Backbone as CSV, one residue per row, in Angstrom:
resi,resn,N_x,N_y,N_z,CA_x,CA_y,CA_z,C_x,C_y,C_z
1,MET,0.923,-1.053,-0.021,-0.002,0.027,-0.092,0.872,1.326,-0.091
2,SER,0.422,2.191,-0.895,1.493,3.371,-1.016,1.260,4.133,0.239
3,GLU,2.030,5.242,0.340,2.081,6.223,1.450,0.791,7.180,1.623
4,PRO,0.495,7.593,0.240,-0.799,8.369,0.296,-2.082,7.707,0.467
5,ALA,-2.111,6.394,0.223,-3.247,5.556,0.265,-3.529,5.121,1.813
6,LYS,-2.174,4.799,2.716,-2.277,4.799,3.991,-2.744,5.902,4.694
7,VAL,-2.503,6.927,4.371,-2.882,8.265,4.906,-4.149,8.553,4.914
8,GLU,-4.709,8.352,3.469,-6.331,8.422,3.299,-7.199,7.243,3.909
9,ALA,-6.721,6.189,4.294,-7.216,4.988,4.976,-7.321,5.563,6.565
10,ILE,-6.290,6.087,6.869,-6.282,6.543,8.414,-7.332,7.705,8.599
11,GLU,-7.240,8.685,7.556,-8.218,9.678,7.621,-9.628,9.275,7.671
12,ARG,-9.903,8.166,7.085,-11.417,7.657,7.001,-11.792,6.924,8.168
13,VAL,-11.018,6.545,8.968,-11.287,5.670,10.089,-12.057,6.511,11.139
14,PRO,-11.830,7.782,11.428,-12.609,8.658,12.462,-14.104,8.713,11.686
15,LEU,-14.202,8.904,10.440,-15.698,8.994,9.830,-16.496,7.386,9.897
16,ALA,-15.563,6.552,9.932,-16.202,5.421,10.087,-17.046,5.178,11.522
17,LEU,-15.880,5.467,12.638,-16.325,5.536,13.877,-17.483,6.236,14.231
18,ALA,-17.491,7.582,13.723,-18.598,8.511,13.944,-19.782,8.035,13.284
19,ALA,-19.749,7.106,12.106,-20.927,6.515,11.579,-21.486,5.649,12.490
20,ALA,-20.713,4.714,13.182,-21.142,3.814,14.055,-21.854,4.105,15.372
21,VAL,-21.599,5.482,15.887,-22.000,5.851,17.251,-23.256,6.894,16.803
22,PRO,-24.298,6.294,17.587,-25.665,7.236,17.427,-25.260,8.732,17.875
23,HIS,-25.625,9.742,16.795,-25.447,11.121,17.063,-26.254,11.511,18.146
24,GLY,-25.962,12.524,18.899,-26.796,13.108,19.556,-27.162,12.356,21.062
25,ARG,-26.376,11.363,21.430,-26.595,10.439,22.514,-25.400,10.241,23.473
26,PRO,-24.604,11.436,23.846,-23.478,11.235,24.641,-23.970,10.877,26.000
27,LEU,-24.936,11.202,26.514,-25.292,10.890,27.871,-25.520,9.184,27.911
28,PHE,-26.165,8.592,26.948,-26.640,7.275,26.808,-25.141,6.333,26.461
29,LEU,-24.124,6.998,25.901,-23.072,6.457,25.494,-22.100,6.273,26.709
30,ARG,-22.223,7.129,27.630,-21.483,7.253,28.756,-22.074,6.197,29.920
31,TRP,-23.305,6.245,29.710,-24.113,5.167,30.633,-23.591,3.818,30.072
32,LEU,-23.536,3.539,28.831,-23.168,2.337,28.073,-21.767,1.889,28.553
33,CYS,-20.954,2.826,28.551,-19.495,2.597,29.144,-19.674,2.160,30.632
34,LEU,-20.417,3.019,31.513,-20.556,2.505,32.793,-21.188,1.079,32.954
35,ALA,-22.130,0.710,32.256,-22.562,-0.484,32.316,-21.678,-1.557,31.729
36,THR,-20.956,-1.318,30.838,-19.990,-2.434,30.442,-19.049,-2.691,31.120
37,ALA,-18.542,-1.510,31.886,-17.518,-1.721,32.910,-17.912,-2.521,34.127
38,SER,-19.155,-2.313,34.521,-19.782,-2.878,35.379,-19.983,-4.089,35.205
39,GLY,-20.438,-4.598,34.128,-20.702,-6.155,33.754,-19.415,-7.002,33.732
40,LEU,-18.356,-6.260,33.191,-17.180,-6.922,33.142,-16.369,-6.924,34.551
41,ALA,-16.596,-6.050,35.420,-16.224,-6.312,36.863,-17.105,-7.437,37.644
42,LEU,-18.395,-7.408,37.434,-19.117,-8.572,37.838,-18.556,-9.791,37.341
43,ALA,-18.528,-9.887,35.933,-18.025,-11.260,35.323,-16.805,-11.674,35.917
44,SER,-15.925,-10.784,36.167,-14.595,-11.090,36.652,-14.637,-11.652,38.056
45,LEU,-15.407,-10.925,38.822,-15.438,-11.568,40.106,-16.163,-12.940,40.261
46,THR,-17.010,-13.246,39.311,-17.704,-14.399,38.961,-16.553,-15.430,38.736
47,LEU,-15.976,-14.972,37.709,-15.046,-15.983,37.279,-13.831,-16.340,38.192
48,ALA,-13.477,-15.329,38.988,-12.447,-15.572,40.137,-12.889,-16.250,41.303
49,GLY,-14.093,-16.817,41.055,-14.820,-17.776,42.135,-15.507,-16.924,43.585
50,PHE,-15.750,-15.648,43.256,-16.310,-14.932,44.365,-17.443,-15.440,45.095
51,ALA,-18.189,-16.188,44.408,-19.419,-16.667,45.108,-19.219,-18.333,45.242
52,ARG,-18.106,-18.765,45.027,-17.642,-20.249,45.075,-18.242,-20.852,46.544
53,GLY,-18.871,-21.823,46.607,-19.317,-22.226,47.844,-20.389,-21.605,48.463
54,VAL,-20.946,-20.752,48.010,-22.250,-20.050,48.447,-23.610,-20.980,48.070
55,SER,-24.417,-21.240,49.266,-25.478,-22.139,49.013,-26.761,-21.600,49.776
56,GLY,-27.779,-22.249,49.531,-28.999,-21.807,50.403,-29.662,-20.605,50.150
57,ALA,-30.154,-20.052,51.131,-30.970,-18.917,51.065,-29.907,-17.659,50.736
58,PRO,-28.891,-17.515,51.167,-27.788,-16.469,50.681,-27.613,-16.649,49.408
59,LEU,-27.624,-17.582,48.513,-27.233,-17.808,47.249,-28.520,-17.169,46.392
60,ALA,-29.738,-17.508,46.776,-30.800,-17.077,46.286,-30.941,-15.434,46.487
61,VAL,-30.504,-14.910,47.468,-30.662,-13.445,47.761,-29.638,-12.857,46.766
62,THR,-28.413,-13.383,46.566,-27.308,-12.984,45.741,-27.949,-13.020,44.276
63,PHE,-28.526,-14.064,43.840,-28.883,-14.084,42.442,-30.077,-13.061,42.198
64,THR,-30.835,-12.779,43.363,-31.951,-11.749,43.261,-31.487,-10.295,43.037
65,ILE,-30.231,-10.224,44.044,-29.766,-8.757,43.871,-29.017,-8.297,42.529
66,VAL,-28.412,-9.689,41.942,-27.786,-9.398,40.468,-28.588,-9.182,39.611
67,ALA,-29.979,-9.996,39.508,-30.947,-9.860,38.562,-31.713,-8.476,38.540
68,ALA,-32.030,-8.205,39.743,-32.738,-6.866,40.118,-31.670,-5.548,39.656
69,ALA,-30.453,-5.656,39.917,-29.404,-4.733,39.485,-29.434,-4.717,37.912
70,ALA,-29.304,-5.767,37.392,-29.418,-5.719,35.785,-30.538,-5.031,35.402
71,ALA,-31.635,-5.455,35.896,-32.881,-4.961,35.423,-32.847,-3.351,35.651
72,LEU,-32.551,-2.829,36.849,-32.579,-1.483,37.118,-31.662,-0.708,36.371
73,ALA,-30.500,-1.353,36.032,-29.469,-0.516,35.054,-29.865,-0.409,33.946
74,GLY,-30.521,-1.456,33.203,-31.420,-1.240,32.050,-32.232,-0.064,32.097
75,PHE,-33.153,0.065,33.020,-34.088,0.871,33.262,-33.204,2.270,33.264
76,ALA,-32.150,2.292,33.807,-31.499,3.695,33.909,-30.862,4.005,32.643
77,GLY,-30.493,2.922,31.616,-29.997,3.113,30.346,-31.266,3.746,29.529
78,VAL,-32.381,3.267,29.714,-33.754,3.847,29.016,-33.910,5.344,29.251
79,LEU,-33.626,5.665,30.722,-33.694,7.118,31.049,-32.791,7.900,30.549
80,HIS,-31.501,7.558,30.493,-30.404,8.020,29.791,-30.561,8.401,28.329
81,TRP,-31.329,7.482,27.659,-31.580,7.464,26.259,-32.665,8.645,26.157
82,ARG,-33.820,8.615,26.898,-34.827,9.515,26.743,-34.322,10.941,27.263
83,ALA,-33.253,11.057,28.137,-32.808,12.307,28.664,-31.922,12.910,27.626
84,ASP,-31.317,12.063,26.611,-30.494,12.646,25.467,-31.373,13.220,24.512
85,ALA,-32.660,12.681,24.441,-33.567,13.261,23.287,-34.147,14.624,23.936
86,ILE,-34.369,14.690,25.282,-35.148,15.835,25.849,-34.244,17.006,26.391
87,LEU,-33.170,16.665,26.854,-32.248,17.799,27.278,-32.102,18.925,26.449
88,PRO,-31.796,18.621,25.107,-31.783,19.835,23.984,-32.862,20.561,23.969
89,THR,-34.190,20.136,24.149,-35.304,20.874,24.096,-35.514,21.774,25.386
90,SER,-34.812,21.290,26.386,-35.103,21.856,27.874,-36.732,22.001,28.160
91,ASP,-37.413,20.771,27.830,-39.064,20.772,28.092,-38.907,20.487,29.713
92,ALA,-39.211,21.372,30.488,-39.209,21.283,31.960,-40.223,20.382,32.339
93,ARG,-41.478,19.975,31.703,-42.352,19.064,32.080,-41.663,17.592,31.882
94,LYS,-40.934,17.330,30.934,-40.503,16.132,30.424,-39.266,15.871,31.102
95,LEU,-38.625,16.815,31.599,-37.302,16.633,32.399,-37.678,16.332,33.798
96,GLU,-38.844,16.965,34.283,-39.449,16.576,35.527,-39.874,15.157,35.483
97,HIS,-40.523,14.696,34.609,-40.692,13.226,34.557,-39.707,12.424,34.620
98,ILE,-38.766,12.554,33.829,-37.419,11.774,33.766,-36.807,11.639,35.280
99,ARG,-36.996,13.124,35.980,-36.449,13.126,37.539,-37.239,12.134,38.323
100,HIS,-38.494,12.296,38.215,-39.308,11.351,38.906,-39.239,9.866,38.589
101,ASP,-38.948,9.570,37.523,-38.508,7.967,37.031,-37.312,7.578,37.733
102,ALA,-36.242,8.603,37.740,-35.065,8.391,38.294,-34.939,7.991,39.451
103,GLN,-35.992,8.363,40.385,-36.026,8.135,41.781,-36.167,6.603,42.059
104,LEU,-36.827,6.016,40.988,-36.751,4.381,41.271,-35.504,3.842,41.117
105,VAL,-34.542,4.278,40.365,-33.101,3.913,40.231,-32.530,4.350,41.765
106,PHE,-32.683,5.235,42.103,-32.135,5.612,43.702,-32.779,4.837,44.593
107,TYR,-34.169,4.431,44.583,-34.497,3.459,45.505,-33.930,2.167,45.620
108,GLY,-33.468,1.694,44.277,-32.750,0.634,44.180,-31.461,0.473,44.954
109,VAL,-30.912,1.555,45.088,-29.446,1.430,45.886,-29.921,1.227,47.375
110,ALA,-30.990,1.581,48.012,-31.268,1.168,49.284,-31.512,-0.131,49.327
111,LEU,-32.616,-0.641,48.359,-32.957,-1.927,48.171,-31.965,-3.023,48.147
112,PHE,-30.856,-2.866,47.256,-29.830,-3.610,47.293,-28.966,-3.966,48.581
113,GLN,-28.708,-2.790,49.152,-28.062,-3.052,50.374,-28.912,-3.699,51.493
114,VAL,-30.461,-3.433,51.665,-31.130,-4.116,52.412,-31.177,-5.668,52.126
115,LEU,-31.313,-5.748,50.818,-31.223,-7.316,50.480,-30.028,-8.046,50.681
116,GLY,-29.035,-7.357,50.735,-27.709,-7.975,51.143,-27.713,-8.267,52.623
117,MET,-28.152,-7.304,53.249,-28.319,-7.585,54.869,-29.218,-8.698,55.226
118,ILE,-30.088,-8.841,54.402,-30.935,-9.965,54.618,-30.277,-11.355,54.209
119,GLY,-29.628,-11.320,53.197,-28.653,-12.396,52.995,-27.736,-12.669,54.027
120,ALA,-27.222,-11.697,54.590,-26.358,-11.666,55.811,-26.962,-12.560,57.029
121,LEU,-28.269,-12.051,57.159,-28.938,-12.651,58.540,-29.354,-14.153,58.114
122,LEU,-29.863,-14.320,56.716,-29.963,-15.574,56.445,-28.714,-16.634,56.414
123,GLY,-27.677,-16.048,56.240,-26.516,-16.866,56.386,-26.028,-17.153,57.785
124,TYR,-26.199,-16.233,58.589,-26.244,-16.414,60.024,-27.100,-17.239,60.466
125,ARG,-28.371,-17.235,60.108,-29.213,-18.141,60.605,-29.081,-19.584,60.259
126,GLN,-28.383,-19.729,58.880,-28.130,-20.845,58.425,-26.967,-21.639,59.267
127,GLN,-26.114,-20.908,59.882,-24.921,-21.289,60.587,-25.411,-21.558,62.169
128,THR,-26.440,-21.147,62.615,-26.805,-21.182,63.977,-27.214,-22.853,64.217
129,SER,-27.630,-23.507,63.144,-27.762,-24.990,63.240,-26.529,-25.658,63.720
130,SER,-25.329,-24.923,63.306,-24.272,-25.693,63.560,-23.873,-26.007,65.323
131,ALA,-24.624,-25.173,66.073,-24.464,-25.273,67.500,-24.823,-26.658,67.831
132,ALA,-25.530,-27.422,67.357,-26.225,-28.658,67.487,-25.187,-29.915,67.204
133,LEU,-24.113,-29.346,66.484,-23.274,-30.572,66.183,-22.495,-30.913,67.019
134,PRO,-22.281,-32.296,67.279,-21.449,-32.929,68.384,-20.044,-32.619,68.311
135,ASP,-19.388,-32.581,66.788,-18.015,-32.305,66.781,-17.577,-30.966,66.660
136,SER,-16.600,-30.410,67.245,-16.327,-28.995,67.255,-15.907,-28.509,66.148
137,GLN,-15.218,-29.374,65.291,-14.403,-29.089,64.120,-15.626,-28.651,62.786
138,ALA,-16.622,-29.723,62.917,-17.506,-29.614,61.891,-18.385,-28.482,62.539
139,ALA,-18.769,-28.027,63.513,-19.443,-26.790,64.028,-18.642,-25.567,63.553
140,VAL,-17.339,-25.574,63.658,-16.598,-24.444,63.267,-16.708,-24.278,61.539
141,HIS,-16.502,-25.420,61.003,-16.635,-25.499,59.549,-18.255,-24.857,59.175
142,ALA,-19.171,-25.414,59.822,-20.501,-24.928,59.461,-20.680,-23.371,59.706
143,LEU,-20.200,-23.011,60.954,-20.148,-21.624,61.093,-19.558,-20.594,60.336
144,THR,-18.224,-21.047,59.729,-17.363,-20.259,58.869,-18.183,-20.301,57.369
145,LEU,-18.796,-21.234,57.136,-19.566,-21.566,55.869,-20.854,-20.661,55.836
146,GLY,-21.466,-20.503,56.861,-22.740,-19.683,56.958,-22.509,-18.287,56.993
147,LEU,-21.529,-17.869,57.678,-20.993,-16.574,57.804,-20.461,-16.057,56.349
148,GLY,-19.707,-17.003,55.864,-19.160,-16.620,54.406,-20.339,-16.445,53.539
149,ASN,-21.228,-17.373,53.606,-22.471,-17.231,52.684,-23.151,-15.864,52.907
150,GLY,-23.374,-15.413,54.013,-24.134,-14.088,54.493,-23.147,-13.083,53.771
151,LEU,-21.882,-13.073,54.059,-21.134,-11.986,53.632,-20.920,-11.817,52.221
152,THR,-20.982,-12.993,51.493,-21.021,-12.767,49.733,-22.230,-12.185,49.528
153,ALA,-23.479,-12.343,50.100,-24.689,-11.734,49.766,-24.769,-10.186,50.105
154,THR,-24.157,-10.079,51.253,-23.935,-8.546,51.645,-23.130,-7.777,50.634
155,LEU,-21.776,-8.254,50.382,-20.936,-7.760,49.411,-21.570,-7.665,48.065
156,THR,-22.344,-8.336,47.759,-23.227,-8.355,46.203,-23.964,-7.171,46.386
157,GLY,-24.705,-6.934,47.472,-25.836,-6.036,47.521,-25.037,-4.589,47.544
158,VAL,-23.705,-4.460,48.153,-22.998,-3.186,48.218,-22.591,-3.043,46.765
159,VAL,-22.053,-3.765,46.265,-21.287,-3.702,44.829,-22.260,-3.165,43.852
160,CYS,-23.732,-3.858,44.031,-24.651,-3.563,42.893,-25.272,-2.310,43.272
161,SER,-25.240,-1.751,44.687,-25.836,-0.633,44.999,-24.816,0.517,44.324
162,VAL,-23.653,0.277,44.636,-22.866,1.448,44.121,-22.851,1.552,42.606
163,ILE,-22.862,0.483,41.889,-23.198,0.495,40.345,-24.487,1.190,40.147
164,VAL,-25.428,1.022,40.715,-26.628,1.633,40.365,-26.674,3.134,40.851
165,TRP,-26.014,3.273,41.758,-25.801,4.756,42.583,-25.022,5.388,41.544
166,VAL,-23.943,4.870,41.038,-23.114,5.979,39.959,-24.212,6.095,38.761
167,MET,-24.817,5.188,38.440,-25.817,5.400,37.219,-26.702,6.560,37.496
168,PHE,-27.384,6.529,38.588,-28.242,7.513,39.270,-27.729,8.936,39.275
169,LEU,-26.377,8.892,39.902,-25.823,10.192,39.836,-25.328,10.940,38.720
170,HIS,-24.790,10.097,37.833,-24.476,10.407,36.362,-25.771,11.164,35.651
171,LEU,-26.918,10.398,35.844,-28.264,10.956,35.182,-28.763,12.292,35.983
172,GLN,-28.601,12.267,37.191,-28.915,13.502,37.799,-27.956,14.693,37.692
173,HIS,-26.916,14.382,37.360,-25.823,15.447,37.118,-26.265,16.071,35.824
174,ALA,-26.479,15.299,34.766,-26.837,15.679,33.685,-28.166,16.418,33.483
175,LEU,-28.987,16.089,34.347,-30.252,16.698,34.241,-30.428,18.091,34.858
176,ASP,-29.442,18.191,35.965,-29.288,19.104,36.917,-28.449,20.338,36.278
177,ARG,-27.649,20.024,35.301,-26.538,20.894,34.813,-27.325,21.999,34.039
178,PRO,-27.041,23.338,34.409,-27.552,24.654,33.724,-27.316,24.458,32.236
179,ARG,-28.316,24.851,31.241,-28.199,24.727,29.831,-27.935,26.345,29.420
C-alpha cells in the first residue's frame, strides 16, 4: 500500500467510527460505558470464584440482587436515552418526568443494601444450626460457611448498589446541569 493510500485510509477511520455511534446520544454512550465496565467487573468476580461455595438462601438472595441490578441498570439506560432526546429541548415537564422516574433507580440503591443484609442474616441463621453439631471441628466449619455465605450476599448488595448509584448520579448530574 502506498504512503498516500495509507494516509487516506487512516483519515477515513474517524468517519467510520462516527458513523457507528448514534449522534446526539452522549449521555447514553457514557451510561453504556458504565454498564459495560460494571458487567465486566461482575463477570470477573464471578470467574474469580467470588461466590464459590455459596448455597441456600444467601445464594438465592445474591442471584436476586444481581438480577434486579441488571434490570434496574437497563431501566437507567432507557432514562439516559430519553434524557438525551429531551435535554436539548429543555422541556421542563418532560425533564421533571425523567427526574421522577430516576427516583426508582435511587430506591434500588437502598433496596440492594437491604437485600444484602437480609442475605447476611439468612447466612447467620443458616450457621446457627451448627451449634447442635457434636463435633467442634464440624461446628466451626458450618459456622464459617454460613457467615461466608451471608457476607457474599452482603458484598453483592453493596457492589450492585454502588453500580446503580453511579448510574443515578450520572443521570441526575446531566439533568441538573444548567443549559
